N, CA, C and O of each residue as an XYZ file, in Angstrom:
892
protein
N     -47.966    122.685    121.490
C     -49.114    123.245    120.801
C     -49.746    124.337    121.656
O     -49.666    124.273    122.883
N     -50.370    125.333    121.043
C     -51.050    126.367    121.827
C     -52.280    125.788    122.520
O     -52.992    124.956    121.957
N     -52.514    126.232    123.727
C     -53.648    125.725    124.509
C     -54.588    126.869    124.850
O     -54.151    127.980    125.149
N     -55.861    126.589    124.803
C     -56.852    127.633    125.050
C     -56.664    128.223    126.448
O     -56.589    127.478    127.425
N     -56.586    129.539    126.554
C     -56.441    130.155    127.883
C     -57.688    129.908    128.733
O     -58.770    129.683    128.192
N     -57.545    129.949    130.045
C     -58.701    129.722    130.928
C     -59.848    130.664    130.599
O     -59.613    131.824    130.261
N     -61.089    130.185    130.691
C     -62.254    130.992    130.351
C     -63.445    130.530    131.191
O     -63.394    129.481    131.834
N     -64.495    131.311    131.176
C     -65.731    130.944    131.869
C     -66.916    131.468    131.077
O     -66.771    132.345    130.225
N     -68.094    130.920    131.366
C     -69.305    131.335    130.667
C     -69.730    132.755    131.043
O     -70.605    133.332    130.397
N     -69.125    133.310    132.069
C     -69.464    134.683    132.476
C     -68.818    135.717    131.556
O     -69.222    136.880    131.549
N     -67.828    135.303    130.788
C     -67.148    136.235    129.888
C     -67.974    136.490    128.633
O     -68.682    135.607    128.151
N     -67.875    137.700    128.118
C     -68.542    138.009    126.857
C     -67.756    137.406    125.700
O     -66.577    137.079    125.836
N     -68.423    137.267    124.567
C     -67.766    136.712    123.389
C     -66.581    137.571    122.959
O     -65.511    137.050    122.645
N     -66.775    138.874    122.948
C     -65.707    139.776    122.508
C     -64.502    139.718    123.442
O     -63.356    139.736    122.992
N     -64.767    139.648    124.738
C     -63.672    139.575    125.707
C     -62.900    138.273    125.548
O     -61.670    138.266    125.609
N     -63.608    137.186    125.348
C     -62.952    135.891    125.192
C     -62.110    135.856    123.917
O     -60.982    135.361    123.929
N     -62.653    136.376    122.825
C     -61.913    136.379    121.564
C     -60.657    137.235    121.656
O     -59.605    136.871    121.132
N     -60.780    138.382    122.332
C     -59.619    139.248    122.506
C     -58.547    138.545    123.343
O     -57.358    138.645    123.044
N     -58.968    137.844    124.379
C     -58.020    137.136    125.237
C     -57.300    136.030    124.462
O     -56.101    135.817    124.636
N     -58.038    135.342    123.615
C     -57.430    134.277    122.813
C     -56.443    134.839    121.794
O     -55.396    134.242    121.544
N     -56.776    135.982    121.209
C     -55.883    136.608    120.234
C     -54.576    137.062    120.887
O     -53.494    136.855    120.337
N     -54.685    137.672    122.046
C     -53.489    138.130    122.760
C     -52.622    136.939    123.150
O     -51.402    136.974    122.993
N     -53.253    135.891    123.655
C     -52.506    134.692    124.047
C     -51.775    134.105    122.848
O     -50.603    133.742    122.951
N     -52.463    134.009    121.707
C     -51.863    133.366    120.541
C     -50.699    134.184    119.993
O     -49.700    133.615    119.553
N     -50.815    135.501    120.013
C     -49.706    136.348    119.571
C     -48.485    136.152    120.470
O     -47.357    136.076    119.983
N     -48.712    136.070    121.770
C     -47.610    135.830    122.700
C     -46.989    134.451    122.454
O     -45.775    134.278    122.556
N     -47.839    133.480    122.131
C     -47.359    132.123    121.841
C     -46.425    132.139    120.632
O     -45.345    131.550    120.672
N     -46.841    132.818    119.553
C     -46.010    132.895    118.352
C     -44.704    133.636    118.628
O     -43.638    133.217    118.177
N     -44.793    134.729    119.367
C     -43.585    135.498    119.680
C     -42.596    134.658    120.485
O     -41.389    134.723    120.257
N     -43.108    133.877    121.417
C     -42.234    133.031    122.231
C     -41.571    131.957    121.378
O     -40.390    131.661    121.559
N     -42.328    131.371    120.446
C     -41.770    130.344    119.566
C     -40.599    130.910    118.761
O     -39.521    130.317    118.720
N     -40.819    132.055    118.126
C     -39.784    132.626    117.265
C     -38.638    133.252    118.059
O     -37.534    133.418    117.542
N     -38.904    133.590    119.292
C     -37.835    134.122    120.139
C     -36.953    132.990    120.681
O     -35.763    133.180    120.933
N     -37.552    131.829    120.854
C     -36.830    130.703    121.446
C     -36.054    129.883    120.423
O     -34.966    129.386    120.713
N     -36.618    129.744    119.226
C     -36.010    128.861    118.233
C     -35.687    129.625    116.948
O     -36.484    130.453    116.509
N     -34.534    129.357    116.345
C     -34.236    129.960    115.037
C     -35.179    129.387    113.986
O     -35.644    128.253    114.105
N     -35.453    130.173    112.969
C     -36.414    129.774    111.954
C     -36.027    128.467    111.275
O     -36.898    127.658    110.954
N     -34.732    128.248    111.051
C     -34.306    127.044    110.337
C     -34.476    125.771    111.162
O     -34.288    124.669    110.646
N     -34.830    125.913    112.442
C     -35.077    124.734    113.279
C     -36.563    124.434    113.433
O     -36.940    123.432    114.040
N     -37.389    125.291    112.889
C     -38.835    125.112    113.025
C     -39.407    124.401    111.808
O     -39.027    124.686    110.672
N     -40.316    123.481    112.055
C     -41.065    122.870    110.961
C     -42.309    123.728    110.713
O     -42.599    124.646    111.479
N     -43.029    123.425    109.652
C     -44.244    124.180    109.359
C     -45.298    123.915    110.426
O     -45.500    122.772    110.837
N     -45.964    124.967    110.871
C     -47.065    124.786    111.817
C     -48.124    125.848    111.555
O     -47.873    126.853    110.889
N     -49.300    125.605    112.087
C     -50.467    126.437    111.790
C     -50.380    127.805    112.471
O     -50.210    127.900    113.687
N     -50.500    128.873    111.652
C     -50.489    130.238    112.169
C     -51.882    130.861    112.219
O     -52.040    131.997    112.665
N     -52.867    130.137    111.774
C     -54.232    130.659    111.743
C     -54.933    130.371    113.070
O     -55.207    129.216    113.397
N     -55.216    131.408    113.817
C     -55.845    131.249    115.122
C     -57.194    130.552    115.018
O     -57.554    129.781    115.908
N     -57.949    130.806    113.951
C     -59.271    130.199    113.813
C     -59.187    128.676    113.779
O     -60.070    127.988    114.291
N     -58.132    128.159    113.179
C     -57.949    126.707    113.142
C     -57.753    126.154    114.548
O     -58.348    125.139    114.911
N     -56.924    126.819    115.331
C     -56.696    126.371    116.704
C     -57.952    126.519    117.548
O     -58.224    125.668    118.395
N     -58.723    127.580    117.337
C     -59.954    127.773    118.099
C     -60.951    126.656    117.822
O     -61.637    126.187    118.730
N     -61.028    126.232    116.563
C     -61.905    125.115    116.232
C     -61.463    123.844    116.934
O     -62.286    123.093    117.457
N     -60.139    123.605    116.940
C     -59.613    122.422    117.613
C     -59.904    122.468    119.103
O     -60.345    121.470    119.673
N     -59.669    123.597    119.741
C     -59.930    123.725    121.176
C     -61.382    123.381    121.508
O     -61.656    122.619    122.435
N     -62.295    123.948    120.746
C     -63.706    123.754    121.049
C     -64.164    122.327    120.783
O     -64.966    121.780    121.540
N     -63.661    121.726    119.715
C     -64.016    120.332    119.424
C     -63.509    119.415    120.531
O     -64.225    118.514    120.968
N     -62.294    119.637    120.980
C     -61.739    118.803    122.045
C     -62.525    118.956    123.336
O     -62.697    117.986    124.075
N     -63.002    120.155    123.616
C     -63.730    120.395    124.857
C     -65.070    119.663    124.894
O     -65.484    119.195    125.955
N     -65.752    119.558    123.756
C     -67.085    118.943    123.750
C     -67.044    117.447    123.460
O     -68.085    116.789    123.454
N     -65.858    116.905    123.219
C     -65.745    115.501    122.826
C     -65.317    114.624    123.994
O     -64.533    115.040    124.847
N     -65.845    113.403    124.018
C     -65.392    112.404    124.973
C     -64.258    111.567    124.392
O     -63.384    111.100    125.122
N     -64.278    111.382    123.085
C     -63.262    110.582    122.407
C     -62.774    111.342    121.187
O     -63.565    111.961    120.476
N     -61.473    111.295    120.945
C     -60.901    111.870    119.741
C     -60.354    110.735    118.881
O     -59.540    109.937    119.347
N     -60.797    110.663    117.631
C     -60.254    109.705    116.675
C     -59.204    110.398    115.836
O     -59.510    111.322    115.083
N     -57.976    109.955    115.964
C     -56.884    110.521    115.176
C     -56.535    109.518    114.081
O     -56.019    108.438    114.366
N     -56.815    109.875    112.831
C     -56.626    108.963    111.708
C     -55.289    109.253    111.031
O     -55.036    110.376    110.596
N     -54.440    108.237    110.945
C     -53.113    108.392    110.350
C     -52.920    107.371    109.230
O     -53.578    106.332    109.198
N     -52.018    107.685    108.326
C     -51.661    106.788    107.233
C     -50.578    105.827    107.722
O     -49.527    106.264    108.191
N     -50.830    104.524    107.615
C     -49.896    103.526    108.140
C     -48.528    103.633    107.506
O     -47.550    103.169    108.091
N     -48.424    104.236    106.315
C     -47.136    104.303    105.631
C     -46.152    105.235    106.329
O     -44.939    105.075    106.190
N     -46.669    106.211    107.080
C     -45.783    107.071    107.878
C     -46.617    107.784    108.937
O     -46.810    108.997    108.857
N     -47.109    107.046    109.923
C     -48.039    107.627    110.907
C     -47.459    108.729    111.774
O     -48.204    109.569    112.279
N     -46.131    108.745    111.960
C     -45.557    109.786    112.827
C     -45.697    111.171    112.217
O     -45.585    112.170    112.928
N     -45.940    111.251    110.907
C     -46.157    112.556    110.285
C     -47.490    113.155    110.703
O     -47.657    114.374    110.685
N     -48.436    112.311    111.079
C     -49.789    112.766    111.397
C     -50.100    112.711    112.891
O     -51.115    113.249    113.334
N     -49.242    112.071    113.657
C     -49.494    111.925    115.088
C     -48.709    112.980    115.859
O     -47.497    113.115    115.694
N     -49.417    113.720    116.699
C     -48.791    114.792    117.480
C     -48.680    114.380    118.945
O     -49.702    114.264    119.621
N     -47.463    114.153    119.457
C     -47.304    113.857    120.884
C     -47.837    114.979    121.772
O     -48.349    114.721    122.862
N     -47.717    116.234    121.305
C     -48.231    117.363    122.090
C     -49.749    117.280    122.216
O     -50.302    117.560    123.279
N     -50.423    116.897    121.135
C     -51.877    116.733    121.186
C     -52.249    115.590    122.115
O     -53.202    115.698    122.887
N     -51.506    114.504    122.044
C     -51.739    113.359    122.931
C     -51.635    113.779    124.396
O     -52.511    113.460    125.201
N     -50.562    114.496    124.741
C     -50.376    114.936    126.127
C     -51.492    115.880    126.566
O     -52.004    115.767    127.680
N     -51.864    116.803    125.696
C     -52.897    117.782    126.045
C     -54.241    117.102    126.296
O     -54.924    117.403    127.275
N     -54.612    116.187    125.410
C     -55.915    115.528    125.527
C     -55.953    114.574    126.718
O     -56.914    114.586    127.488
N     -54.931    113.757    126.875
C     -54.967    112.730    127.918
C     -54.638    113.265    129.308
O     -55.235    112.839    130.296
N     -53.687    114.202    129.386
C     -53.247    114.670    130.703
C     -54.026    115.885    131.181
O     -54.484    115.920    132.324
N     -54.180    116.880    130.317
C     -54.811    118.118    130.760
C     -56.331    118.070    130.663
O     -57.030    118.576    131.541
N     -56.844    117.459    129.592
C     -58.295    117.368    129.445
C     -58.855    116.078    130.042
O     -60.059    115.977    130.280
N     -57.998    115.102    130.283
C     -58.442    113.839    130.862
C     -59.367    113.057    129.950
O     -60.292    112.396    130.422
N     -59.126    113.125    128.646
C     -59.992    112.437    127.688
C     -59.209    111.374    126.927
O     -58.000    111.227    127.106
N     -59.912    110.641    126.080
C     -59.321    109.485    125.420
C     -59.076    109.744    123.937
O     -59.809    110.489    123.287
N     -58.017    109.104    123.417
C     -57.705    109.168    121.990
C     -57.661    107.754    121.424
O     -57.060    106.851    122.006
N     -58.309    107.584    120.280
C     -58.177    106.345    119.527
C     -57.352    106.667    118.291
O     -57.727    107.524    117.490
N     -56.235    105.980    118.139
C     -55.395    106.157    116.963
C     -55.795    105.117    115.924
O     -55.705    103.915    116.173
N     -56.236    105.585    114.758
C     -56.624    104.695    113.674
C     -55.479    104.642    112.667
O     -55.177    105.632    112.001
N     -54.847    103.477    112.564
C     -53.800    103.261    111.567
C     -54.488    102.828    110.281
O     -54.845    101.662    110.114
N     -54.666    103.776    109.381
C     -55.477    103.555    108.181
C     -54.626    103.055    107.008
O     -53.405    103.211    106.993
N     -55.309    102.447    106.021
C     -54.697    101.959    104.777
C     -53.668    100.858    105.041
O     -52.607    100.834    104.416
N     -53.981     99.950    105.962
C     -53.020     98.889    106.277
C     -52.835     97.934    105.109
O     -51.893     97.142    105.107
N     -53.717     97.994    104.114
C     -53.534     97.154    102.931
C     -52.323     97.590    102.107
O     -51.835     96.832    101.268
N     -51.840     98.805    102.346
C     -50.706     99.322    101.582
C     -49.358     99.048    102.250
O     -48.319     99.472    101.746
N     -49.372     98.346    103.375
C     -48.125     98.089    104.100
C     -47.974     96.599    104.379
O     -48.974     95.895    104.523
N     -46.749     96.114    104.458
C     -46.523     94.719    104.823
C     -47.042     94.445    106.232
O     -46.969     95.329    107.085
N     -47.560     93.257    106.501
C     -48.077     92.939    107.844
C     -47.069     93.211    108.957
O     -47.438     93.690    110.030
N     -45.796     92.905    108.700
C     -44.783     93.128    109.742
C     -44.666     94.601    110.102
O     -44.448     94.942    111.265
N     -44.811     95.479    109.107
C     -44.726     96.919    109.361
C     -45.937     97.395    110.158
O     -45.806     98.244    111.040
N     -47.109     96.857    109.853
C     -48.327     97.206    110.597
C     -48.181     96.815    112.058
O     -48.501     97.599    112.951
N     -47.696     95.597    112.304
C     -47.500     95.121    113.672
C     -46.470     95.977    114.402
O     -46.631     96.279    115.585
N     -45.419     96.364    113.697
C     -44.369     97.171    114.323
C     -44.880     98.545    114.737
O     -44.600     99.002    115.845
N     -45.629     99.209    113.854
C     -46.171    100.528    114.196
C     -47.177    100.423    115.345
O     -47.177    101.257    116.250
N     -48.016     99.418    115.309
C     -48.997     99.239    116.387
C     -48.286     99.057    117.726
O     -48.664     99.662    118.729
N     -47.269     98.229    117.728
C     -46.513     97.982    118.960
C     -45.811     99.251    119.432
O     -45.786     99.539    120.628
N     -45.242    100.009    118.501
C     -44.542    101.246    118.849
C     -45.476    102.220    119.575
O     -45.131    102.753    120.629
N     -46.650    102.443    119.002
C     -47.569    103.416    119.601
C     -48.128    102.916    120.935
O     -48.331    103.710    121.854
N     -48.375    101.624    121.050
C     -48.902    101.086    122.307
C     -47.884    101.232    123.436
O     -48.258    101.500    124.578
N     -46.599    101.056    123.124
C     -45.551    101.152    124.136
C     -45.225    102.609    124.453
O     -45.082    102.987    125.616
N     -45.109    103.423    123.393
C     -44.689    104.819    123.569
C     -45.792    105.684    124.168
O     -45.517    106.618    124.922
N     -47.049    105.368    123.829
C     -48.178    106.183    124.293
C     -49.232    105.240    124.890
O     -50.213    104.903    124.227
N     -49.027    104.822    126.134
C     -49.846    103.754    126.739
C     -51.328    104.070    126.887
O     -52.132    103.150    127.037
N     -51.713    105.344    126.848
C     -53.131    105.666    126.990
C     -53.883    105.649    125.651
O     -55.083    105.918    125.606
N     -53.180    105.337    124.580
C     -53.817    105.239    123.261
C     -54.559    103.917    123.110
O     -54.099    102.875    123.576
N     -55.708    103.977    122.453
C     -56.333    102.779    121.898
C     -55.946    102.770    120.425
O     -56.214    103.740    119.717
N     -55.332    101.714    119.957
C     -54.842    101.652    118.577
C     -55.687    100.659    117.780
O     -55.847     99.504    118.175
N     -56.226    101.131    116.647
C     -57.055    100.293    115.781
C     -56.473    100.319    114.371
O     -56.176    101.389    113.840
N     -56.312     99.151    113.768
C     -55.853     99.053    112.386
C     -57.064     98.987    111.467
O     -58.044     98.302    111.762
N     -56.987     99.706    110.349
C     -58.172     99.829    109.497
C     -57.806     99.840    108.017
O     -56.768    100.365    107.614
N     -58.689     99.246    107.224
C     -58.624     99.385    105.772
C     -59.980     99.056    105.171
O     -60.679     98.162    105.648
N     -60.343     99.773    104.136
C     -61.555     99.471    103.375
C     -61.242     98.547    102.202
O     -62.147     98.123    101.482
N     -59.949     98.233    102.008
C     -59.518     97.445    100.861
C     -58.636     96.283    101.312
O     -57.458     96.242    100.957
N     -59.175     95.339    102.083
C     -58.341     94.224    102.549
C     -57.893     93.371    101.384
O     -58.597     93.237    100.384
N     -56.694     92.789    101.528
C     -56.183     91.911    100.476
C     -55.101     91.026    101.048
O     -54.579     91.270    102.136
N     -54.775     89.988    100.291
C     -53.681     89.103    100.675
C     -52.360     89.749    100.270
O     -52.276     90.390     99.222
N     -51.344     89.585    101.088
C     -50.021     90.137    100.779
C     -49.170     89.060    100.118
O     -48.964     87.989    100.689
N     -48.683     89.342     98.931
C     -47.801     88.425     98.251
C     -46.374     88.642     98.711
O     -46.078     89.609     99.412
N     -45.488     87.736     98.315
C     -44.106     87.836     98.766
C     -43.444     89.135     98.320
O     -42.691     89.739     99.084
N     -43.720     89.575     97.077
C     -43.072     90.785     96.591
C     -43.604     92.040     97.257
O     -42.994     93.102     97.141
N     -44.742     91.941     97.962
C     -45.309     93.118     98.622
C     -44.768     93.300    100.024
O     -45.112     94.280    100.685
N     -43.941     92.400    100.497
C     -43.501     92.438    101.885
C     -42.266     93.299    102.108
O     -41.782     93.384    103.236
N     -41.754     93.928    101.089
C     -40.595     94.799    101.223
C     -41.042     96.174    101.699
O     -41.712     96.883    100.948
N     -40.692     96.582    102.935
C     -41.131     97.887    103.457
C     -40.690     99.053    102.595
O     -41.321    100.109    102.624
N     -39.612     98.888    101.820
C     -39.114     99.979    100.996
C     -40.033    100.361     99.855
O     -39.864    101.425     99.258
N     -41.016     99.505     99.535
C     -41.927     99.786     98.424
C     -43.259    100.348     98.892
O     -44.156    100.567     98.078
N     -43.402    100.584    100.186
C     -44.698    100.984    100.743
C     -45.245    102.248    100.101
O     -46.411    102.281     99.709
N     -44.418    103.300     99.985
C     -44.910    104.586     99.499
C     -45.253    104.567     98.017
O     -45.924    105.480     97.538
N     -44.811    103.552     97.276
C     -45.095    103.488     95.848
C     -46.347    102.676     95.530
O     -46.717    102.548     94.363
N     -46.988    102.139     96.525
C     -48.114    101.239     96.271
C     -49.369    101.991     95.869
O     -49.621    103.111     96.314
N     -50.152    101.337     95.009
C     -51.446    101.860     94.590
C     -52.528    100.872     94.980
O     -52.287     99.669     95.076
N     -53.715    101.396     95.202
C     -54.812    100.540     95.621
C     -55.527     99.909     94.446
O     -55.595    100.473     93.354
N     -56.059     98.724     94.697
C     -56.936     98.072     93.753
C     -58.298     97.899     94.407
O     -58.395     97.713     95.620
N     -59.335     97.962     93.606
C     -60.670     97.761     94.162
C     -60.785     96.341     94.704
O     -60.326     95.404     94.052
N     -61.389     96.156     95.887
C     -61.491     94.822     96.463
C     -62.570     94.003     95.778
O     -63.447     94.550     95.110
N     -62.501     92.693     95.946
C     -63.573     91.838     95.455
C     -64.854     92.136     96.217
O     -64.823     92.679     97.322
N     -65.986     91.773     95.610
C     -67.275     92.150     96.199
C     -67.498     91.500     97.556
O     -68.215     92.043     98.397
N     -66.878     90.319     97.777
C     -67.110     89.625     99.046
C     -66.106     90.015    100.122
O     -66.105     89.420    101.200
N     -65.252     90.998     99.858
C     -64.273     91.422    100.843
C     -64.824     92.571    101.669
O     -65.446     93.486    101.130
N     -64.598     92.527    102.975
C     -65.154     93.526    103.876
C     -64.026     94.307    104.542
O     -62.893     93.839    104.647
N     -64.366     95.492    104.980
C     -63.379     96.344    105.641
C     -62.831     95.669    106.891
O     -63.526     94.909    107.565
N     -61.585     95.962    107.180
C     -60.931     95.478    108.390
C     -60.842     96.648    109.366
O     -60.290     97.696    109.030
N     -61.376     96.478    110.559
C     -61.249     97.517    111.569
C     -62.528     98.081    112.149
O     -62.502     98.532    113.294
N     -63.673     98.087    111.422
C     -64.878     98.705    111.986
C     -65.310     98.104    113.316
O     -65.662     98.834    114.242
N     -65.288     96.787    113.417
C     -65.703     96.138    114.667
C     -64.764     96.509    115.801
O     -65.219     96.784    116.911
N     -63.454     96.521    115.541
C     -62.478     96.876    116.575
C     -62.627     98.340    117.003
O     -62.454     98.675    118.175
N     -62.951     99.204    116.037
C     -63.150    100.618    116.352
C     -64.380    100.802    117.228
O     -64.358    101.578    118.183
N     -65.455    100.085    116.901
C     -66.669    100.147    117.721
C     -66.379     99.658    119.137
O     -66.812    100.281    120.107
N     -65.653     98.554    119.263
C     -65.353     98.014    120.592
C     -64.500     98.985    121.414
O     -64.677     99.102    122.627
N     -63.571     99.680    120.744
C     -62.748    100.661    121.458
C     -63.604    101.812    121.969
O     -63.414    102.280    123.092
N     -64.552    102.271    121.144
C     -65.450    103.351    121.560
C     -66.362    102.901    122.701
O     -66.599    103.652    123.647
N     -66.870    101.676    122.606
C     -67.731    101.156    123.674
C     -66.968    101.047    124.994
O     -67.510    101.331    126.062
N     -65.720    100.638    124.906
C     -64.896    100.509    126.112
C     -64.703    101.864    126.781
O     -64.779    101.978    128.005
N     -64.454    102.884    125.977
C     -64.203    104.216    126.526
C     -65.497    104.871    127.011
O     -65.531    105.456    128.093
N     -66.552    104.771    126.216
C     -67.821    105.426    126.575
C     -68.485    104.759    127.772
O     -69.138    105.424    128.577
N     -68.315    103.435    127.890
C     -68.837    102.709    129.047
C     -70.326    102.989    129.287
O     -70.755    103.227    130.416
N     -71.099    102.952    128.194
C     -72.552    103.111    128.319
C     -73.058    104.533    128.297
O     -74.272    104.740    128.311
N     -72.182    105.528    128.263
C     -72.632    106.929    128.285
C     -73.196    107.384    126.952
O     -73.940    108.363    126.898
N     -72.852    106.679    125.863
C     -73.314    107.036    124.531
C     -73.951    105.803    123.896
O     -73.404    104.704    123.978
N     -75.109    105.989    123.263
C     -75.795    104.887    122.596
C     -75.168    104.647    121.223
O     -75.347    105.450    120.306
N     -74.443    103.559    121.085
C     -73.780    103.214    119.836
C     -74.505    102.093    119.087
O     -73.936    101.471    118.190
N     -75.759    101.840    119.460
C     -76.470    100.710    118.894
C     -76.647    100.821    117.380
O     -76.500     99.829    116.667
N     -76.962    102.023    116.883
C     -77.170    102.179    115.439
C     -75.892    101.877    114.663
O     -75.944    101.304    113.575
N     -74.760    102.260    115.216
C     -73.473    101.970    114.593
C     -73.232    100.462    114.585
O     -72.803     99.903    113.576
N     -73.511     99.800    115.725
C     -73.326     98.352    115.822
C     -74.202     97.623    114.811
O     -73.780     96.632    114.214
N     -75.429     98.120    114.623
C     -76.343     97.480    113.678
C     -75.838     97.607    112.239
O     -75.961     96.666    111.456
N     -75.274     98.762    111.887
C     -74.746     98.949    110.537
C     -73.571     98.006    110.284
O     -73.449     97.436    109.200
N     -72.727     97.846    111.265
C     -71.581     96.959    111.111
C     -72.037     95.510    111.005
O     -71.544     94.752    110.170
N     -72.989     95.131    111.866
C     -73.489     93.757    111.835
C     -74.156     93.445    110.500
O     -73.998     92.347    109.966
N     -74.899     94.404    109.962
C     -75.566     94.199    108.676
C     -74.554     94.012    107.561
O     -74.729     93.163    106.687
N     -73.491     94.811    107.596
C     -72.461     94.691    106.566
C     -71.735     93.360    106.678
O     -71.440     92.722    105.668
N     -71.443     92.936    107.919
C     -70.748     91.672    108.115
C     -71.586     90.484    107.654
O     -71.053     89.468    107.208
N     -72.912     90.629    107.768
C     -73.817     89.553    107.367
C     -74.315     89.714    105.937
O     -75.164     88.951    105.478
N     -73.787     90.700    105.244
C     -74.256     91.008    103.884
C     -75.746     91.297    103.879
O     -76.478     90.852    102.996
N     -76.185     92.055    104.888
C     -77.608     92.335    105.005
C     -77.975     93.749    104.649
O     -78.942     94.287    105.188
N     -77.211     94.386    103.730
C     -77.505     95.758    103.363
C     -78.832     95.838    102.638
O     -79.229     94.904    101.941
N     -79.513     96.955    102.804
C     -80.743     97.198    102.054
C     -80.397     97.613    100.639
O     -79.235     97.889    100.343
N     -81.396     97.663     99.752
C     -81.150     98.072     98.365
C     -80.531     99.454     98.298
O     -79.694     99.724     97.437
N     -80.942    100.337     99.212
C     -80.423    101.709     99.194
C     -78.966    101.761     99.609
O     -78.254    102.707     99.271
N     -78.509    100.729    100.355
C     -77.144    100.743    100.865
C     -76.157     99.982     99.986
O     -74.953    100.019    100.241
N     -76.646     99.295     98.960
C     -75.777     98.396     98.208
C     -74.650     99.115     97.499
O     -73.583     98.540     97.284
N     -74.874    100.376     97.130
C     -73.841    101.112     96.411
C     -72.907    101.871     97.325
O     -72.008    102.568     96.853
N     -73.106    101.747     98.646
C     -72.246    102.454     99.588
C     -71.616    101.475    100.544
O     -72.154    100.395    100.788
N     -70.471    101.851    101.086
C     -69.767    101.015    102.045
C     -70.237    101.388    103.436
O     -69.883    102.449    103.951
N     -71.042    100.514    104.055
C     -71.579    100.805    105.382
C     -70.826    100.083    106.481
O     -71.194    100.179    107.652
N     -69.773     99.358    106.117
C     -69.035     98.640    107.146
C     -68.293     99.586    108.071
O     -68.008     99.243    109.219
N     -67.977    100.781    107.575
C     -67.350    101.811    108.402
C     -68.145    103.087    108.230
O     -68.235    103.591    107.110
N     -68.730    103.639    109.291
C     -69.497    104.867    109.141
C     -68.680    105.954    108.489
O     -67.547    106.217    108.894
N     -69.250    106.589    107.480
C     -68.558    107.684    106.810
C     -68.451    108.865    107.755
O     -69.213    108.952    108.717
N     -67.500    109.798    107.496
C     -67.379    110.963    108.375
C     -68.692    111.685    108.587
O     -68.959    112.160    109.690
N     -69.529    111.782    107.546
C     -70.799    112.490    107.710
C     -71.684    111.779    108.717
O     -72.400    112.429    109.479
N     -71.647    110.435    108.730
C     -72.426    109.693    109.703
C     -71.929    109.979    111.111
O     -72.718    110.166    112.036
N     -70.595    110.011    111.262
C     -70.043    110.286    112.579
C     -70.407    111.691    113.041
O     -70.706    111.900    114.217
N     -70.384    112.659    112.121
C     -70.733    114.022    112.502
C     -72.202    114.113    112.889
O     -72.544    114.858    113.807
N     -73.092    113.365    112.205
C     -74.501    113.352    112.601
C     -74.632    112.753    113.989
O     -75.438    113.199    114.805
N     -73.814    111.725    114.243
C     -73.819    111.103    115.554
C     -73.389    112.094    116.625
O     -73.962    112.125    117.714
N     -72.398    112.889    116.324
C     -71.935    113.905    117.270
C     -73.048    114.883    117.590
O     -73.254    115.232    118.753
N     -73.776    115.334    116.557
C     -74.819    116.322    116.760
C     -75.975    115.777    117.584
O     -76.623    116.525    118.315
N     -76.240    114.476    117.471
C     -77.386    113.892    118.162
C     -77.063    113.448    119.583
O     -77.963    113.128    120.359
N     -75.772    113.429    119.922
C     -75.372    112.912    121.225
C     -74.792    114.015    122.096
O     -74.045    114.870    121.622
N     -75.137    113.984    123.342
C     -74.555    114.957    124.262
C     -73.056    114.679    124.400
O     -72.240    115.600    124.433
N     -72.710    113.389    124.480
C     -71.306    113.006    124.439
C     -70.949    112.757    122.990
O     -71.790    112.297    122.217
N     -69.731    113.048    122.611
C     -69.426    112.993    121.184
C     -68.098    112.347    120.902
O     -67.226    112.235    121.763
N     -67.977    111.925    119.655
C     -66.740    111.365    119.146
C     -66.313    112.256    117.990
O     -67.112    112.527    117.094
N     -65.084    112.709    117.997
C     -64.638    113.650    116.967
C     -63.492    113.088    116.170
O     -62.631    112.379    116.691
N     -63.496    113.420    114.886
C     -62.447    112.999    113.987
C     -61.384    114.082    113.861
O     -61.707    115.267    113.789
N     -60.114    113.677    113.834
C     -59.016    114.618    113.572
C     -58.267    114.145    112.336
O     -57.299    114.781    111.921
């Protein structure tokens, strides 16, 4: 993946942008010079997208990478993992989402694979639609054809507590996560207020996480 060239606060905005543009053009030229087109998969050619990623990674203490359990390797980038953990020295939490759509054995297998292959990952399994798996649902070959059903009213999301614990472990007191813990505890105890009854508060929505990022000097970012 392209990496932001070295920079400092002494540089002007125009100088920095020009340097990034030149670097990115050289990056693209090297890619196409090294590999034939038929060997390349689709990748992002928009520099603005990469610039946003660079800046988000720089200001974040934790990166949440959310993948679909049905084929997580399509969404997980080993290059991003190496860049964040080795070069930036930061942490990644891999969220294996929609585990209700996969057989339990497949969920366990993917979790084990990522823990062994990428030891610096914190892996959390998540679903907003927990359910019991019947015998006919245990065939991994039917995973991609599955559709969701609305859960019963007394069913709660699987994963919010584990995600909070992973963040607490990484932040180690540097970020106040108390409001998040309170929302999860309220949902687990069925203690939602009237205003919250129509929303799922067991897992903070992306907008809640983004508000949290804005209010905290240390931040957690979604990918």
